[in-house]
A tleap script that builds the chain and sets N, CA, C and O, in Angstrom:
source leaprc.protein.ff14SB
mol = sequence {
  NMET SER HIE ASP ALA SER THR VAL THR VAL
  ARG LEU SER GLY GLY ALA LEU GLY THR THR
  TYR GLU VAL ALA CYS ARG ILE THR THR SER
  GLN GLY ARG THR ASP GLU ARG THR ILE GLY
  ILE ARG VAL THR ASP CARG
}
set mol.1.N position { -1.564 -9.877 5.575 }
set mol.1.CA position { -1.357 -9.503 4.199 }
set mol.1.C position { -1.951 -10.585 3.315 }
set mol.1.O position { -1.871 -11.774 3.623 }
set mol.2.N position { -2.546 -10.154 2.212 }
set mol.2.CA position { -3.023 -11.099 1.205 }
set mol.2.C position { -2.726 -10.507 -0.170 }
set mol.2.O position { -2.496 -9.305 -0.308 }
set mol.3.N position { -2.737 -11.363 -1.172 }
set mol.3.CA position { -2.482 -10.878 -2.530 }
set mol.3.C position { -3.069 -11.838 -3.542 }
set mol.3.O position { -3.319 -13.008 -3.253 }
set mol.4.N position { -3.286 -11.305 -4.750 }
set mol.4.CA position { -3.635 -12.129 -5.895 }
set mol.4.C position { -2.802 -11.626 -7.072 }
set mol.4.O position { -1.784 -10.967 -6.860 }
set mol.5.N position { -3.198 -11.913 -8.271 }
set mol.5.CA position { -2.385 -11.550 -9.433 }
set mol.5.C position { -2.222 -10.043 -9.625 }
set mol.5.O position { -1.266 -9.614 -10.270 }
set mol.6.N position { -3.142 -9.219 -9.073 }
set mol.6.CA position { -3.060 -7.783 -9.326 }
set mol.6.C position { -3.234 -6.901 -8.096 }
set mol.6.O position { -3.172 -5.677 -8.219 }
set mol.7.N position { -3.451 -7.482 -6.906 }
set mol.7.CA position { -3.759 -6.684 -5.730 }
set mol.7.C position { -3.039 -7.217 -4.496 }
set mol.7.O position { -2.958 -8.426 -4.281 }
set mol.8.N position { -2.515 -6.287 -3.683 }
set mol.8.CA position { -1.963 -6.624 -2.376 }
set mol.8.C position { -2.808 -5.899 -1.336 }
set mol.8.O position { -3.084 -4.708 -1.480 }
set mol.9.N position { -3.221 -6.608 -0.290 }
set mol.9.CA position { -4.015 -6.020 0.781 }
set mol.9.C position { -3.276 -6.181 2.103 }
set mol.9.O position { -2.853 -7.281 2.458 }
set mol.10.N position { -3.123 -5.067 2.831 }
set mol.10.CA position { -2.439 -5.079 4.119 }
set mol.10.C position { -3.333 -4.390 5.137 }
set mol.10.O position { -3.905 -3.341 4.844 }
set mol.11.N position { -3.463 -4.962 6.323 }
set mol.11.CA position { -4.216 -4.342 7.411 }
set mol.11.C position { -3.220 -3.887 8.464 }
set mol.11.O position { -2.386 -4.664 8.930 }
set mol.12.N position { -3.322 -2.609 8.831 }
set mol.12.CA position { -2.405 -2.034 9.813 }
set mol.12.C position { -3.187 -1.612 11.043 }
set mol.12.O position { -4.368 -1.275 10.955 }
set mol.13.N position { -2.521 -1.633 12.192 }
set mol.13.CA position { -3.169 -1.169 13.417 }
set mol.13.C position { -2.113 -0.575 14.329 }
set mol.13.O position { -0.919 -0.833 14.174 }
set mol.14.N position { -2.575 0.234 15.295 }
set mol.14.CA position { -1.668 0.810 16.273 }
set mol.14.C position { -1.021 2.078 15.773 }
set mol.14.O position { -1.454 2.662 14.780 }
set mol.15.N position { 0.022 2.501 16.469 }
set mol.15.CA position { 0.729 3.715 16.114 }
set mol.15.C position { 0.402 4.848 17.056 }
set mol.15.O position { -0.568 4.786 17.812 }
set mol.16.N position { 1.215 5.882 17.007 }
set mol.16.CA position { 1.046 7.048 17.870 }
set mol.16.C position { 0.217 8.107 17.150 }
set mol.16.O position { 0.483 8.431 15.992 }
set mol.17.N position { -0.775 8.638 17.831 }
set mol.17.CA position { -1.660 9.657 17.278 }
set mol.17.C position { -0.850 10.829 16.724 }
set mol.17.O position { 0.032 11.356 17.403 }
set mol.18.N position { -1.150 11.232 15.499 }
set mol.18.CA position { -0.477 12.358 14.859 }
set mol.18.C position { 0.808 12.005 14.149 }
set mol.18.O position { 1.395 12.859 13.484 }
set mol.19.N position { 1.261 10.776 14.272 }
set mol.19.CA position { 2.512 10.339 13.641 }
set mol.19.C position { 2.229 9.814 12.239 }
set mol.19.O position { 1.229 9.131 12.013 }
set mol.20.N position { 3.115 10.138 11.296 }
set mol.20.CA position { 3.022 9.607 9.939 }
set mol.20.C position { 4.057 8.500 9.781 }
set mol.20.O position { 5.241 8.697 10.056 }
set mol.21.N position { 3.607 7.354 9.342 }
set mol.21.CA position { 4.476 6.196 9.115 }
set mol.21.C position { 4.573 5.930 7.628 }
set mol.21.O position { 3.590 6.086 6.903 }
set mol.22.N position { 5.748 5.531 7.166 }
set mol.22.CA position { 5.915 5.130 5.772 }
set mol.22.C position { 5.726 3.624 5.670 }
set mol.22.O position { 6.281 2.858 6.458 }
set mol.23.N position { 4.942 3.219 4.697 }
set mol.23.CA position { 4.680 1.804 4.454 }
set mol.23.C position { 5.117 1.504 3.020 }
set mol.23.O position { 4.684 2.172 2.081 }
set mol.24.N position { 5.968 0.505 2.860 }
set mol.24.CA position { 6.483 0.152 1.539 }
set mol.24.C position { 5.958 -1.219 1.124 }
set mol.24.O position { 5.786 -2.119 1.947 }
set mol.25.N position { 5.711 -1.349 -0.167 }
set mol.25.CA position { 5.293 -2.627 -0.754 }
set mol.25.C position { 6.201 -2.904 -1.948 }
set mol.25.O position { 6.249 -2.123 -2.899 }
set mol.26.N position { 6.913 -4.012 -1.889 }
set mol.26.CA position { 7.801 -4.402 -2.991 }
set mol.26.C position { 7.249 -5.672 -3.625 }
set mol.26.O position { 6.940 -6.640 -2.930 }
set mol.27.N position { 7.129 -5.660 -4.941 }
set mol.27.CA position { 6.645 -6.847 -5.654 }
set mol.27.C position { 7.713 -7.304 -6.649 }
set mol.27.O position { 8.541 -6.517 -7.107 }
set mol.28.N position { 7.669 -8.579 -6.962 }
set mol.28.CA position { 8.510 -9.149 -8.011 }
set mol.28.C position { 7.590 -9.832 -9.005 }
set mol.28.O position { 6.793 -10.692 -8.632 }
set mol.29.N position { 7.699 -9.445 -10.288 }
set mol.29.CA position { 6.835 -10.018 -11.317 }
set mol.29.C position { 7.317 -11.408 -11.711 }
set mol.29.O position { 8.411 -11.827 -11.334 }
set mol.30.N position { 6.503 -12.107 -12.462 }
set mol.30.CA position { 6.883 -13.446 -12.933 }
set mol.30.C position { 8.078 -13.383 -13.879 }
set mol.30.O position { 8.743 -14.396 -14.100 }
set mol.31.N position { 8.363 -12.196 -14.447 }
set mol.31.CA position { 9.540 -12.024 -15.308 }
set mol.31.C position { 10.782 -11.628 -14.508 }
set mol.31.O position { 11.846 -11.410 -15.087 }
set mol.32.N position { 10.654 -11.532 -13.165 }
set mol.32.CA position { 11.788 -11.217 -12.325 }
set mol.32.C position { 12.019 -9.731 -12.094 }
set mol.32.O position { 13.005 -9.354 -11.460 }
set mol.33.N position { 11.131 -8.880 -12.596 }
set mol.33.CA position { 11.257 -7.442 -12.364 }
set mol.33.C position { 10.713 -7.087 -10.990 }
set mol.33.O position { 9.779 -7.726 -10.505 }
set mol.34.N position { 11.300 -6.060 -10.355 }
set mol.34.CA position { 10.804 -5.625 -9.056 }
set mol.34.C position { 10.309 -4.182 -9.138 }
set mol.34.O position { 10.794 -3.382 -9.938 }
set mol.35.N position { 9.332 -3.874 -8.291 }
set mol.35.CA position { 8.798 -2.520 -8.184 }
set mol.35.C position { 8.483 -2.287 -6.715 }
set mol.35.O position { 7.977 -3.183 -6.039 }
set mol.36.N position { 8.775 -1.096 -6.218 }
set mol.36.CA position { 8.472 -0.768 -4.834 }
set mol.36.C position { 7.754 0.570 -4.791 }
set mol.36.O position { 8.167 1.532 -5.438 }
set mol.37.N position { 6.682 0.620 -4.025 }
set mol.37.CA position { 5.925 1.854 -3.814 }
set mol.37.C position { 5.873 2.116 -2.318 }
set mol.37.O position { 5.697 1.191 -1.526 }
set mol.38.N position { 6.025 3.379 -1.932 }
set mol.38.CA position { 5.975 3.775 -0.526 }
set mol.38.C position { 4.919 4.861 -0.358 }
set mol.38.O position { 4.850 5.800 -1.151 }
set mol.39.N position { 4.099 4.724 0.681 }
set mol.39.CA position { 3.104 5.751 0.988 }
set mol.39.C position { 3.231 6.131 2.459 }
set mol.39.O position { 3.673 5.329 3.282 }
set mol.40.N position { 2.841 7.356 2.779 }
set mol.40.CA position { 2.809 7.806 4.164 }
set mol.40.C position { 1.399 7.679 4.697 }
set mol.40.O position { 0.442 8.090 4.039 }
set mol.41.N position { 1.263 7.110 5.890 }
set mol.41.CA position { -0.039 6.950 6.523 }
set mol.41.C position { 0.014 7.643 7.875 }
set mol.41.O position { 0.819 7.294 8.739 }
set mol.42.N position { -0.860 8.632 8.042 }
set mol.42.CA position { -0.909 9.396 9.301 }
set mol.42.C position { -1.957 8.805 10.217 }
set mol.42.O position { -3.076 8.527 9.785 }
set mol.43.N position { -1.607 8.609 11.488 }
set mol.43.CA position { -2.530 8.064 12.470 }
set mol.43.C position { -3.426 9.195 12.972 }
set mol.43.O position { -2.940 10.213 13.465 }
set mol.44.N position { -4.739 9.006 12.842 }
set mol.44.CA position { -5.717 10.004 13.292 }
set mol.44.C position { -6.729 9.356 14.209 }
set mol.44.O position { -6.870 8.133 14.234 }
set mol.45.N position { -7.427 10.176 14.954 }
set mol.45.CA position { -8.500 9.716 15.837 }
set mol.45.C position { -9.779 9.633 15.018 }
set mol.45.O position { -10.107 10.574 14.295 }
set mol.46.N position { -10.494 8.545 15.113 }
set mol.46.CA position { -11.734 8.410 14.351 }
set mol.46.C position { -12.881 9.015 15.084 }
set mol.46.O position { -14.008 8.994 14.591 }
savepdb mol mol.pdb
quit
């Protein structure tokens, strides 16, 4: 995982073919506010 003032980057690997996994990212701002976003990522064959 890496981040800067406006971007978070995550590299994922593995998982079972055809399975959808939920990935959550929670941030805390410099003012102490928090925000969380969740996305579903489906594992497919390339």
